[in-house]
C-alpha positions, 0 to 999 in steps of 0.5 A, a space after each residue: 097795483 097793476 105794474 108788470 115790474 112788481 115782483 122785481 121792483 126794488 123800490 116796492 121791496 123797500 117800501 114793503 120792508 119799511 111798512 113791515 119794519 123788516 131789515 136784514 143783517 149782514 148775514 142776510 137773515 131777516 129781522 123784525 124791528 123792535 117796535 111795539 104794535 099800534 093799538 089805536 083804531 087809526 093805526 090799525 086802519 093804516 096797517 090794514 091799508 098797508 096789508 093790501 100793498 104787502 100781500 100784493 107784492 108777496 103774491 107777485 113775488 111768488 108768482 114770479 118765482 113760480 114762473 122762473 122755476 117753470 122756465 128752468 131756473 133752479 131756486 135753491 131749496 124749492 121745487 115744483 110739485 104737482 098740485 093735488 086736484 079734485 077727483 071728478 066723475 069722467 063725464 055724464 055717462 060715468 055719473 049715470 053708471 055710478 048711479 046704476 051701480 048704487 041702485 044695483 048694490 041696494 044703497 038708498 038714493 039719499 046716500 049717494 045723491 045730493 039733489 040734484 047731483 051725484 055726490 063726489 066719487 070719494 063720498 060715494 065710495 065711502 058710502 059703499 064701504 060703510 054699507 059693506 059693498 066693497 065688490 061694487 067699489 071696484 066698478 066705480 074706480 074707472 069712472 072717475 079721475 083726478 085731473 092735472 091741476 098744474 104745479 106749486 113751488 114749495 120748499 123742499 123741507 116742507 114736502 115729500 112729493 117728487 119734483 115735476 120736470 121743467 117745461 123746457 126738459 119736457 119739450 127739448 132734449 139736452 144737447 150731447 155735443 154742447 152746441 146750441 
């Protein structure tokens, strides 16, 4: 369970493939074995136990691929993209200013407050929009930000986001002489 070689262990990969009934053709295309699914409670219990091992290997493999991509390895058909973080109020001062703006706009307290905390920036802007106070929304915009939440490794066919440059390219400039 805690083996550091989990993402690259060929024995574990074979074990997972055996558990799932997966095999590869000569063309490296995965195929599912032609086996009827078990229906007995005992067989389901075995499947559930196997799922933990399978999911553990899958997660370790994804994490390994992400680490490789971060270190500059090009994985065909995959890119690193920024995670989409959650917008937050910048600090306590921003929260109190937003509350002051809401009070000045004449929006009732229960519309912008989830006792004891202020609602999210997006929720507060929606309340202002609904109340027709668009001029006050501009005052709220600088009070919140969306923090950097890291990166995800995704298939190029499943995203329209721009790729993030690798860690190595951010900290080192490419050599123009070809020498290291």
